[in-house]
C-alpha positions in Angstrom: -13.9 5.0 -23.2 -15.2 4.1 -19.8 -18.0 6.3 -18.5 -17.7 8.1 -15.1 -20.7 6.3 -13.7 -19.5 2.9 -14.8 -16.1 3.5 -13.4 -17.5 4.2 -9.9 -20.0 1.4 -10.1 -17.1 -0.9 -10.8 -15.0 0.6 -8.1 -17.6 0.1 -5.5 -17.0 -3.7 -5.7 -13.3 -3.1 -4.9 -13.7 -0.6 -2.1 -12.0 -2.7 0.6 -9.1 -3.7 -1.7 -8.6 0.0 -2.7 -8.5 1.1 0.9 -5.8 -1.5 1.6 -3.9 -0.3 -1.5 -4.0 3.3 -0.3 -2.8 2.4 3.2 0.0 0.0 2.3 0.6 -0.4 -1.4 4.1 -1.6 -0.9 3.0 -4.3 1.5 0.5 -5.6 -1.0 3.0 -5.6 -3.8 5.5 -7.6 -1.8 3.0 -10.5 -1.3 4.1 -13.3 -3.7 0.6 -14.5 -4.0 -0.6 -11.2 -5.5 0.2 -9.3 -8.7 3.4 -7.4 -8.7 1.5 -4.1 -9.0 -2.0 -2.8 -8.6 -4.4 -2.5 -11.5 -4.0 1.1 -12.6 -7.8 1.5 -13.3 -8.7 0.4 -9.8 -5.9 2.6 -8.3 -7.1 5.7 -10.3 -10.8 5.3 -9.4 -9.9 4.8 -5.7 -7.5 7.7 -5.6 -9.9 10.1 -7.3 -12.7 9.0 -5.0 -10.9 9.1 -1.7 -9.0 12.3 -2.3 -11.9 14.3 -3.7 -14.0 13.0 -0.9 -11.3 14.3 1.5 -11.3 17.6 -0.3 -15.0 18.1 0.4 -15.1 16.4 3.8 -15.4 18.1 7.2 -11.8 19.1 8.3 -10.7 21.1 5.2 -14.0 22.1 3.6 -17.1 22.0 5.7 -15.3 23.1 8.9 -12.5 24.8 7.1 -12.7 26.8 3.9 -16.5 27.1 3.8 -16.6 28.7 7.3 -13.5 30.9 6.9 -14.8 32.4 3.6 -18.3 32.8 5.1 -20.2 30.6 2.6 -21.4 28.4 5.5 -21.8 28.9 9.3 -22.3 26.6 12.2 -25.2 26.2 14.5 -23.8 23.4 16.6 -20.3 22.8 18.0 -19.3 26.2 16.7 -15.6 26.2 17.7 -14.3 26.1 14.0 -16.6 29.0 13.1 -14.7 31.0 15.7 -11.4 29.9 14.3 -10.7 27.5 17.1 -9.8 24.6 14.9 -9.2 21.2 16.4 -5.6 19.9 16.2 -6.9 16.6 14.9 -8.2 18.4 11.8 -4.7 19.7 10.9 -3.4 16.2 11.3 -6.1 14.4 9.3 -5.8 16.7 6.3 -2.0 16.3 6.3 -2.0 12.5 6.8 -4.9 11.9 4.4 -3.3 13.5 1.4 0.3 12.6 2.0 -0.2 9.0 3.2 -2.8 8.0 0.7 -3.7 10.0 -2.4 -0.4 11.5 -3.3 1.2 8.0 -3.0 -1.4 6.5 -5.3 -1.1 9.3 -8.0 2.7 8.9 -7.9 2.2 5.1 -8.4 0.2 5.9 -11.5 2.9 8.1 -12.8 5.4 5.3 -12.2 3.2 2.7 -13.9 2.6 5.1 -16.9 6.4 5.4 -17.3 7.2 1.7 -17.1 4.3 0.6 -19.3 4.9 3.3 -21.9 1.5 4.9 -21.3 2.1 8.6 -21.3 -1.6 9.3 -20.8 -1.7 7.4 -17.6 1.5 9.2 -16.5 0.0 12.6 -17.3 -3.2 11.9 -15.4 -1.2 10.9 -12.4 0.9 14.1 -12.7 -2.1 16.3 -13.0 -3.9 14.9 -10.0 -0.7 14.8 -7.9 -0.1 18.4 -8.7 -3.7 19.3 -7.9 -3.4 17.9 -4.4 0.0 19.3 -3.8 -1.5 22.7 -4.6 -4.2 22.1 -2.0 -1.6 21.2 0.7 0.7 24.2 0.0 -2.3 26.6 -0.2 -3.5 25.2 3.2 -0.2 25.2 5.1 2.4 27.1 3.1 5.8 25.5 2.9 5.4 21.7 2.8 7.4 18.6 1.8 7.4 18.5 -2.0 10.7 17.5 -3.7 11.5 14.9 -1.1 8.0 13.8 -0.4 6.6 10.4 -1.2 10.0 8.7 -1.1 9.5 6.2 1.7 10.9 3.4 -0.6 14.2 5.4 -0.7 14.1 5.8 3.1 13.4 9.5 3.0 11.6 9.6 6.3 12.1 13.3 7.2 11.6 15.2 3.9 12.5 18.8 3.8 9.8 21.4 3.6 10.2 23.2 0.2 9.7 27.0 0.0 6.3 27.7 -1.5 7.8 29.6 -4.4 9.8 26.5 -5.3 6.7 24.3 -5.0 4.8 26.6 -7.4 7.7 26.6 -9.9 7.7 22.8 -9.8 3.9 22.4 -10.1 3.7 24.8 -13.0 6.5 22.9 -14.8 4.9 19.5 -14.1 1.5 20.6 -15.5 3.2 21.8 -18.7 5.0 18.4 -19.0 1.7 16.6 -18.4 -0.1 18.5 -21.1 2.8 17.8 -23.5 2.7 14.1 -22.7 -1.0 13.7 -23.5 -1.9 11.9 -26.7 -5.6 12.5 -27.3 -5.9 9.4 -29.5 -3.3 7.4 -27.6 -3.5 4.7 -24.9 -6.7 4.4 -22.9 -6.8 5.4 -19.2 -9.3 3.2 -17.4 -11.1 3.8 -14.2 -11.4 7.6 -14.7 -14.5 8.9 -12.9 -13.6 12.6 -13.8 -13.5 12.6 -17.6 -14.2 9.0 -18.5 -10.8 8.6 -20.1 -11.3 11.6 -22.5 -7.7 12.8 -22.8 -8.6 15.9 -24.7 -10.5 17.1 -21.6 -7.6 16.1 -19.4 -5.3 18.3 -21.5 -7.7 21.2 -21.1 -7.8 20.6 -17.4 -4.0 20.5 -17.1 -3.7 23.8 -19.0 -6.5 25.5 -17.0 -5.0 24.3 -13.7 -1.7 25.7 -14.8 -3.5 29.0 -15.5 -4.9 29.0 -11.9 -1.5 28.4 -10.4 0.1 31.1 -12.5 -2.5 33.6 -11.5 -2.2 32.6 -7.9 1.4 33.9 -7.8 0.9 36.9 -10.0 1.8 39.3 -7.1 4.6 37.2 -5.7 6.5 36.1 -8.9 5.2 38.3 -11.7 7.9 37.2 -14.1 6.9 33.5 -14.0 3.2 34.3 -13.8 3.2 36.6 -16.8 5.2 34.3 -18.9 2.9 31.4 -18.1 -0.3 33.2 -18.4 0.5 34.8 -21.8 1.6 31.4 -23.1 -1.6 29.7 -22.0 -3.9 32.5 -23.1 -2.4 32.7 -26.6 -5.6 31.6 -28.3 -4.3 28.2 -29.3 -3.7 26.4 -26.0 -6.7 24.1 -25.3 -8.5 25.1 -22.1 -11.8 24.3 -20.3 -14.1 25.9 -22.8 -17.6 25.0 -21.6 -19.3 23.5 -18.6 -19.1 20.2 -20.3 -15.3 20.4 -19.7 -15.6 21.1 -16.0 -13.3 19.0 -13.9 -15.5 17.2 -11.4 -15.8 13.8 -9.8 -19.0 11.9 -10.5 -20.2 10.7 -7.1 -23.0 8.1 -7.3 -25.7 7.2 -4.8 -24.0 4.1 -3.4 -22.8 3.4 0.1 -19.1 3.6 -0.8 -19.3 6.5 -3.3 -21.6 9.2 -2.0 -20.8 12.9 -1.8 -19.2 13.4 1.7 -21.5 16.3 2.5 -24.5 14.0 2.0 -22.8 11.4 4.2 -22.1 14.0 6.9 -25.8 15.0 6.9 -27.0 11.5 7.6 -25.9 11.9 11.2 -25.1 15.6 11.7 -26.9 18.9 11.3 -24.2 21.4 12.3 -24.1 23.8 9.3 -26.2 26.5 7.8 -25.7 29.0 5.1 -23.8 32.1 6.2 -25.8 35.3 6.5 -22.8 37.0 4.7 -23.7 35.3 1.4 -27.5 35.1 1.7 -27.6 38.9 2.4 -25.3 39.6 -0.6 -27.3 37.4 -2.9 -30.6 38.9 -1.7 -29.4 42.4 -2.3 -28.3 41.5 -5.8 -31.5 39.6 -6.6 -29.1 36.7 -7.5 -31.1 33.7 -8.9 -28.5 31.4 -7.4 -29.9 32.1 -3.9 -32.5 29.3 -3.9 -29.9 27.0 -5.2 -27.2 27.8 -2.6 -29.7 27.9 0.3 -32.9 26.0 1.2 -35.8 28.1 2.7 -36.1 28.1 6.5 -38.6 25.6 7.6 -40.1 27.6 10.4 -40.4 31.3 11.4 -37.7 33.1 13.3 -38.5 34.5 16.8 -39.9 38.1 16.5 -37.1 39.2 18.9 -34.5 38.6 16.3 -35.9 41.5 14.2 -36.5 41.7 10.5 -34.4 39.6 8.2 -33.7 41.1 4.8 -33.3 37.7 3.3 -36.9 36.7 3.9 -37.3 32.9 3.7 -33.6 32.4 3.1 -32.2 33.1 6.5 -28.5 32.7 6.8 -26.9 33.0 10.2 -23.9 35.1 11.3 -20.5 33.4 11.5 -18.7 33.0 14.8 -21.6 32.6 17.2 -21.1 30.8 20.4 -23.4 27.9 21.1 -25.3 30.1 23.6 -25.8 32.8 21.0 -27.0 30.4 18.4 -29.8 29.4 20.8 -31.0 33.0 20.8 -31.7 32.7 17.0 -34.5 30.3 17.7 -35.1 26.7 16.6 -32.7 25.2 14.1 -35.6 25.1 11.5 -35.7 28.9 11.5 -32.4 29.2 9.5 -31.5 28.0 6.0 -29.6 24.8 5.4 -27.1 24.6 2.6 -29.0 24.1 -0.7 -30.3 20.7 -1.5 -28.2 20.7 -4.7 -25.1 20.4 -2.6 -26.5 17.9 -0.2 -27.4 15.3 -2.8 -25.7 11.9 -2.6 -24.6 12.3 -6.2 -23.7 16.0 -6.0 -20.5 16.4 -8.1 -17.1 17.1 -6.4 -16.0 20.1 -8.4 -12.3 20.8 -9.0 -12.4 23.5 -11.6 -15.0 25.1 -13.9 -15.3 27.1 -17.1 -16.5 30.1 -15.0 -13.1 30.1 -13.2 -11.2 30.1 -16.4 -13.2 33.1 -17.7 -12.6 35.0 -14.5 -8.9 34.4 -14.9 -9.1 35.6 -18.5 -10.9 38.8 -17.4 -8.3 39.5 -14.8 -5.4 38.8 -17.2 -6.9 41.4 -19.6 -7.4 43.9 -16.7 -3.8 43.5 -15.7 -2.6 44.1 -19.3 -1.2 40.6 -19.7 -3.3 39.9 -22.9 -5.6 42.0 -25.0 -9.4 41.8 -25.0 -12.4 43.2 -23.1 -12.2 42.4 -19.4 -15.9 43.4 -18.8 -17.1 41.0 -21.5 -15.1 38.1 -20.1 -16.3 39.0 -16.6 -19.9 38.8 -17.8 -19.2 35.6 -19.6 -17.8 34.1 -16.4 -21.0 35.0 -14.5 -23.1 33.5 -17.3 -21.0 30.3 -17.1 -21.6 30.1 -13.3 -25.3 30.5 -13.8 -25.4 27.9 -16.5 -23.9 25.3 -14.1 -27.2 25.5 -12.2 -29.4 25.9 -15.3 -30.6 29.4 -14.4 -32.9 30.7 -17.2 -31.3 33.0 -19.7 -33.8 35.8 -19.0 -32.8 35.8 -15.3 -29.2 35.9 -16.1 -29.7 38.9 -18.4 -31.7 40.7 -15.7 -29.0 40.0 -13.2 -26.2 41.4 -15.3 -28.1 44.6 -16.1 -28.0 45.6 -12.4 -25.7 48.5 -11.4 -24.5 46.4 -8.5 -23.2 43.7 -10.8 -21.7 45.9 -13.5 -17.9 45.5 -14.0 -15.8 48.2 -12.5 -12.6 48.7 -14.5 -11.3 51.1 -11.8 -11.3 48.2 -9.3 -11.2 45.0 -11.2 -10.2 43.0 -8.1 -13.4 44.0 -6.4 -15.6 43.1 -9.3 -13.9 39.8 -10.0 -13.3 39.0 -6.4 -16.9 39.5 -5.4 -18.4 37.5 -8.2 -15.8 34.8 -8.1 -16.5 34.4 -4.4 -20.2 33.9 -5.3 -19.4 31.5 -8.1 -17.1 29.3 -5.9 -19.8 28.5 -3.4 -19.3 24.9 -2.4 -15.6 24.9 -3.3 -14.4 26.0 0.1 -10.7 25.6 -0.3 -10.5 27.4 -3.7 -12.8 30.1 -2.5 -10.6 30.7 0.5 -7.5 30.9 -1.7 -9.0 33.4 -4.1 -10.3 35.5 -1.3 -6.8 35.6 0.2 -5.3 36.5 -3.2 -7.8 39.1 -4.4 -8.8 40.5 -0.9 -12.4 40.7 -2.0 -15.1 40.5 -0.9 -14.2 42.5 2.2 -15.3 40.1 4.9 -15.7 40.9 8.6 -14.0 38.8 11.3 -16.5 36.2 12.7 -18.5 37.6 15.6 -16.9 35.8 18.6 -13.6 34.9 17.1 -11.4 37.9 18.0 -9.3 36.1 20.5 -8.7 33.0 18.5 -7.0 34.7 15.6 -6.0 38.1 17.0 -8.9 39.8 15.3 -8.1 38.5 11.9 -9.5 35.9 9.5 -7.3 32.9 9.2 -5.0 32.7 6.1 -3.5 29.3 6.7 -3.7 26.2 8.9 -1.1 25.3 11.5 1.2 22.4 10.9 0.0 19.2 12.5 1.5 18.5 16.0 3.0 15.2 14.9 5.5 17.0 12.7 7.1 18.5 15.7 8.2 15.1 16.8 8.6 13.1 13.5 10.1 15.8 11.3 11.1 18.6 13.8 14.1 19.9 12.0 12.4 20.3 8.6 9.4 21.9 10.2 11.6 24.3 12.2 13.4 25.4 9.1 10.1 26.1 7.3 8.8 28.2 10.3 12.1 30.2 10.4 11.7 30.9 6.7 8.0 31.4 6.4 7.1 32.9 9.8 5.3 31.8 12.9 3.3 28.6 12.7 0.0 30.5 13.2 -3.3 30.8 11.4 -2.6 34.5 10.8 0.8 34.1 9.0 0.4 34.9 5.3 1.5 32.6 2.6 4.3 33.6 0.2 1.8 34.4 -2.6 -0.5 36.4 -0.4 1.2 39.7 -0.8 -1.4 42.4 -0.6 
């Protein structure tokens, strides 16, 4: 079994080759002087690294989900914090996942099939599904069934309805879990689980649980059937923080966490006052982990700040209004934990699985004690950051944290929003689904989104010229290509 750190150290030596592979795999494979196909270990390491980096990079995470869901805010170049997203961001997200990562994961599926390595095939399927879920939860209807077929000259793939995409993704994850042989062929180059196929199987089932719960209000029949099957007590799931699906970034030039890389030249973000105020009111021990103390005093004219040394800033300020807050050092940067070069790129956690279990009980899908699982989920989130047990117990004893069975969406939604700090895309999706916490529209953003918080991204402009008919069909089915058009699963 190859360790995660060893995989990345090995991959660093092949960064340029991997980049070329991502951009033009077919061209490389057609060169008679090269091997007929890429080494799957190198492809896997490169695909994991590049796509998880993209997931936590500026367009979709730092200037996307993190701002929309009010975990972060901006103190410079604040357009995105006012929902005025740059067209280039829509394009870079779309092109990045479709042109590079999804192609690589599909190549791993193909190699697994032809080499009779079902474990490699399964890993490719799981990761391909993960990033298809990111795309559809960002845009809505997207190319799925006809995507990634350039070799077959499918140049204008149709946009599948989101409900069909979800049906396909849930089925593919079930197939992937079934394919896995925990003592079977090795999967090299894996920087997520180090080739541990038992953990990959737990991740596949847990991700299928996430997708089933995502559609619980839109397709209750498929969701209920899937959830009850997965939570039957025998299906392996992520069962501790040791099973968390996360990419092991390392402190090397080619493989650092993208937030760290961004901070080498930029200082545009701060923690949102929405979350620092909430954590302060709840005496949440994660506050000094999520936020760093302000490095200088705020001007007296700004009035008292209930968060004390941890001074978040309001979302949606104009550049001029930010200047009124005082020097940049008077507000809290995102916590050092998340800015480290080797901060993990988290895809899914034990806490998330427990929150889903609590919700499934609350909805009557399975039996159990929803309040107990809710508390277990909070404990798991705290354990990610090594919060002392006594602090966790004190936190759970507070009335403001107690589980409210009369409004399980509020209890679970509020605490899941806190637990998903740093996972901007997933936090945004769960906020849209559960409608908690009840966030206010960013301060100066009323005009950009019609007085609403964005619930999707616009399709990239290039699609209007390169795949106009397919895009038009999706817009006619889904609704206006606007950041306020709800996705199919966002029903309430």
